[in-house]
C-alpha positions in Angstrom: 92.7 117.2 91.8 93.2 115.4 88.5 89.5 115.7 87.7 89.2 119.3 88.8 88.1 118.8 92.4 89.2 121.3 95.1 91.4 119.2 97.3 92.3 120.1 100.9 94.8 118.1 102.9 95.0 118.4 106.6 98.0 117.2 108.7 99.7 118.0 112.0 103.1 117.9 110.5 104.3 121.2 109.1 107.2 119.4 107.3 104.8 117.0 105.6 102.4 119.8 104.6 105.4 121.7 103.0 106.5 118.5 101.2 102.9 117.9 99.9 102.6 121.6 98.8 105.8 121.3 96.8 104.9 117.9 95.4 101.5 119.2 94.1 102.8 122.6 93.1 100.2 124.5 95.2 97.3 122.9 93.4 96.2 121.3 96.6 95.4 123.4 99.7 97.5 122.2 102.6 96.3 123.2 106.0 97.5 122.5 109.6 95.0 120.3 111.2 93.3 121.4 114.4 89.7 121.1 115.6 88.6 124.5 114.2 90.1 124.0 110.8 88.8 120.4 110.6 85.3 121.6 111.6 85.3 124.3 108.9 86.6 122.1 106.2 84.3 119.2 106.7 81.2 121.4 106.5 82.2 122.4 103.0 83.3 118.9 101.8 81.4 116.5 99.6 84.0 113.7 100.2 86.1 113.3 103.3 88.9 110.7 103.4 90.2 109.9 106.9 93.6 108.4 106.7 95.1 108.9 110.1 97.6 106.4 111.5 99.3 106.2 114.9 101.6 103.1 114.6 100.6 100.5 117.1 97.6 102.3 118.4 94.0 102.8 117.6 93.2 105.6 115.3 91.9 108.7 117.0 88.3 109.7 116.3 88.6 112.9 114.2 84.8 113.4 113.7 82.1 112.7 116.4 78.7 111.5 115.5 77.3 114.9 116.3 79.8 116.5 113.8 78.9 113.9 111.2 75.2 114.6 111.6 75.8 118.2 110.7 77.5 117.4 107.3 75.6 118.1 104.1 73.3 115.2 103.1 75.0 112.9 100.7 78.5 113.6 101.9 80.8 110.5 101.6 83.1 109.4 104.4 85.9 107.1 103.4 87.6 105.7 106.5 91.0 104.3 105.4 91.9 104.0 109.2 89.1 101.4 109.7 91.8 98.6 110.1 92.9 100.5 113.2 89.4 101.1 114.6 88.3 103.9 112.3 88.7 107.7 112.6 85.1 108.6 112.5 82.8 107.8 115.5 80.1 106.3 113.2 82.5 104.0 111.3 82.2 100.3 111.4 84.0 97.8 109.2 82.4 96.8 105.9 83.4 94.4 103.2 84.1 94.6 99.5 80.8 92.8 98.8 78.8 95.2 101.0 81.0 98.4 101.2 78.7 101.2 102.2 76.0 102.1 104.7 74.2 105.3 105.6 73.9 107.2 108.9 72.0 110.5 109.0 72.1 110.8 105.2 75.9 110.4 105.2 77.5 107.6 103.1 80.1 105.6 104.9 82.7 103.5 103.1 84.8 101.6 105.7 86.1 98.6 103.9 88.7 96.7 105.9 91.7 95.8 103.9 91.0 98.2 101.1 94.0 97.0 99.1 92.4 93.6 98.8 90.2 95.0 96.1 93.2 95.3 93.9 95.5 92.4 95.0 97.8 92.4 92.1 98.4 96.2 92.1 98.8 96.3 95.9 101.2 93.4 95.9 103.4 95.2 93.3 103.2 98.4 95.4 104.2 96.5 98.6 107.0 94.7 96.9 108.3 98.0 95.4 108.2 99.5 98.9 109.8 96.6 100.7 112.5 95.4 98.2 115.0 98.1 99.1 114.9 97.0 102.8 115.2 93.4 101.9 118.3 94.1 99.8 119.8 96.2 102.6 119.2 93.4 105.1 120.9 90.9 102.7 123.8 93.2 102.1 124.4 94.5 105.6 122.7 92.2 108.1 119.9 93.4 110.3 121.9 95.1 113.0 124.1 97.2 110.7 121.2 98.0 108.5 119.2 99.4 111.4 122.2 101.3 112.8 122.8 103.0 109.4 119.2 103.9 108.5 117.0 105.8 111.0 114.0 105.1 108.9 114.7 101.4 108.9 115.3 101.5 112.7 111.7 102.8 113.1 110.5 99.5 111.7 111.9 97.5 114.5 108.9 96.5 116.7 110.4 93.9 119.0 113.6 92.1 119.8 114.4 89.3 122.2 111.1 90.0 124.2 111.5 93.7 124.3 108.9 96.1 122.6 110.2 99.2 120.8 106.9 100.6 119.7 105.8 102.8 122.6 102.1 102.8 121.7 101.9 99.0 121.6 103.8 98.6 124.9 101.5 101.2 126.5 98.3 99.5 125.1 99.3 96.2 126.6 100.8 97.6 129.8 104.2 96.3 128.9 107.7 97.7 129.2 108.9 99.9 126.4 112.5 100.0 125.2 113.7 102.4 122.5 114.8 100.7 119.4 118.2 102.3 119.6 118.8 100.5 122.9 117.5 97.2 121.5 120.1 97.0 118.7 122.8 97.4 121.3 121.5 94.6 123.5 123.2 91.2 123.2 
């Protein structure tokens, strides 16, 4: 957007799309993601960034090999979800030293641990994002911090042998216990 590109964001959360539309002042086209919209938008794109995340689970494949084959030659796919298995059927992990490969005339960039290319910057970003939680833990203790902050509570993955991330429990055929119940266990 900053260099004049036409940017389209697709998401399945209407609330997130509204937030992004407000954040970018309408300069980015925000569309609800479904198969028809995705298919139409990728056919027009020169650069496609797949950044889908389902916490604790493998990333869903948003584009099949057949769909990718129909993209315009030279299109670039960036798979930010590669650490969770990738969101394009033709994705495979690459490295910073050998970051791209071609399939059917489509450039794939699927570097695992992308922030590793800028370790100092990514460390600052991670520290800035986590420091408020660390301070809250220090001030309130973990149980009270989780009880008073629903966003913080979502970060509880396991407690005393119980899993509170449903996708992880399901993937490993283990019992799932909602985080709200875990903080009451003693």
